[in-house]
C-alpha positions as CSV (number, residue, x, y, z in Angstrom):
1,M,65.3,90.1,50.1
2,K,66.0,86.9,52.0
3,I,69.7,86.3,52.3
4,P,70.6,83.3,54.5
5,F,73.9,84.9,55.7
6,L,72.1,88.0,56.9
7,K,69.5,85.9,58.7
8,Q,72.3,84.0,60.5
9,L,73.9,87.3,61.6
10,Q,70.6,88.5,63.1
11,R,70.4,85.3,65.2
12,L,73.8,86.0,66.7
13,A,72.3,89.1,68.5
14,G,69.6,87.0,70.0
15,P,66.3,85.5,69.1
16,V,64.6,86.9,66.0
17,A,61.6,88.9,67.0
18,H,58.1,88.1,65.7
19,E,59.1,84.8,64.2
20,V,58.5,81.2,65.4
21,E,61.9,79.6,65.7
22,L,61.5,75.8,65.4
23,A,64.4,73.7,66.7
24,A,62.5,70.4,66.8
25,T,62.8,67.9,64.0
26,G,60.9,64.7,63.1
27,P,57.2,64.0,63.2
28,A,56.6,66.1,66.3
29,S,57.8,69.3,64.7
30,A,54.6,69.9,62.8
31,R,52.5,69.6,66.0
32,I,54.9,71.9,67.9
33,E,54.8,74.5,65.1
34,S,51.0,74.2,64.9
35,A,50.6,74.8,68.7
36,M,52.9,77.9,68.6
37,R,51.0,79.4,65.6
38,H,47.8,78.8,67.4
39,L,49.1,80.7,70.5
40,L,50.0,83.6,68.2
41,A,46.7,83.6,66.4
42,E,44.7,83.6,69.6
43,L,46.9,85.9,71.7
44,P,48.2,88.6,69.3
45,D,49.7,90.5,72.3
46,L,51.8,87.5,73.3
47,L,55.2,88.6,74.7
48,M,57.0,85.3,74.3
49,A,56.3,81.6,74.1
50,A,58.2,78.3,74.1
51,V,57.8,74.6,73.9
52,A,60.6,72.8,75.7
53,E,61.8,69.5,77.1
54,V,61.4,69.1,80.8
55,A,64.4,66.9,81.3
56,S,66.9,69.1,79.6
57,G,65.2,72.5,79.3
58,K,66.1,72.5,75.6
59,P,63.6,74.7,73.6
60,L,61.9,72.9,70.8
61,A,60.3,76.1,69.5
62,T,60.4,79.7,70.6
63,Y,58.7,83.1,69.9
64,T,59.3,86.6,71.1
65,V,58.2,90.1,70.3
66,D,61.5,91.6,71.6
67,R,65.0,90.5,71.0
68,D,65.8,91.3,74.7
69,L,63.4,88.7,75.8
70,R,65.1,85.3,75.7
71,P,62.4,82.5,75.7
72,G,65.0,79.8,75.1
73,T,66.9,80.9,78.3
74,V,63.7,81.3,80.2
75,A,62.6,77.8,79.1
76,G,65.7,76.3,80.8
77,Y,64.9,78.0,84.1
78,N,61.2,76.9,83.8
79,A,62.3,73.3,83.2
80,E,64.4,73.5,86.4
81,A,61.4,74.9,88.3
82,V,59.2,72.0,87.1
83,R,61.9,69.5,88.1
84,Q,62.2,71.0,91.5
85,V,58.5,71.0,92.1
86,Q,58.4,67.3,91.0
87,A,61.2,66.5,93.4
88,G,59.3,68.3,96.1
89,L,56.2,66.2,95.4
90,R,58.3,63.0,95.6
91,A,59.8,64.2,98.9
92,L,56.2,64.7,100.2
93,G,55.4,61.1,99.4
94,T,52.9,62.0,96.8
95,P,54.3,60.3,93.6
96,A,50.8,59.9,92.2
97,E,50.4,63.7,92.0
98,Q,51.9,65.4,88.9
99,V,52.5,69.0,88.1
100,A,49.9,70.1,85.6
101,E,50.3,73.9,85.5
102,M,52.5,76.6,87.0
103,V,51.5,80.3,87.1
104,F,53.9,83.2,87.8
105,T,52.3,86.5,88.3
106,L,54.4,89.7,88.1
107,P,53.0,93.2,88.5
108,S,52.7,93.7,84.7
109,Q,53.0,90.2,83.3
110,L,51.4,86.7,83.5
111,H,53.6,83.6,82.9
112,L,51.8,80.3,82.3
113,L,53.4,76.9,81.9
114,R,51.5,73.6,81.3
115,L,53.0,70.2,80.9
116,V,52.1,68.2,77.8
117,P,51.0,64.7,78.7
118,P,52.9,62.5,79.4
119,G,55.1,65.2,81.0
120,Q,58.2,65.2,78.8
121,W,57.5,68.7,77.3
122,F,55.9,71.9,78.5
123,I,54.4,74.8,76.7
124,Y,55.0,78.3,78.2
125,L,53.7,81.7,77.4
126,A,54.1,85.2,78.8
127,V,51.6,88.0,78.3
128,D,51.1,91.6,79.5
129,S,48.5,91.4,82.3
130,R,46.9,94.6,80.9
131,D,46.2,92.9,77.6
132,T,45.2,89.4,78.6
133,N,43.7,87.9,81.8
134,L,44.6,84.6,83.3
135,A,41.4,82.9,82.2
136,I,41.9,83.8,78.6
137,A,45.5,82.7,78.7
138,R,44.5,79.4,80.3
139,E,41.9,78.7,77.7
140,V,44.2,79.4,74.8
141,M,46.9,77.3,76.4
142,R,44.4,74.4,76.8
143,S,43.6,74.5,73.1
144,S,47.2,74.7,72.1
145,L,48.0,71.8,74.4
146,A,45.5,69.7,72.5
147,L,47.5,70.4,69.3
148,L,50.7,69.1,71.0
149,E,49.4,65.8,72.3
150,P,50.5,62.9,70.2
151,T,47.8,61.2,68.1
152,G,48.9,57.6,68.2
153,Q,52.5,58.4,67.5
154,G,55.4,58.8,70.0
155,Q,57.0,62.1,70.8
């Protein structure tokens, strides 16, 4: 039984597990949801994923397998990491260079982040390194990224 009040109570305890939570509205929301569903279809062992704004860190969509994982919070920190690397590139005097991808490797997890052209959003995923290797994660990320890119319309 789907009771809206109970669903709202679940959200108070953290993100809902095994469900794409879409915060984006407008014409871009369909692209964002499509990209997230593509990640889930291609990486069934996905731990968490998010599409977020670089400037604010605001998540536009999130997914997690565990309520204790907080992809919305992680997205904010990842956005800050992207902004810091971009500031570092400017300080180096290489403004033509842009961050394309960031990879964080942990003993048991891989975290992959790619910027969506023109760099206002990023897509992020985390997988267990025993289930998925970096090459597979990158290929799935590349195909999901193509679903996020605008097709003649603004973000």
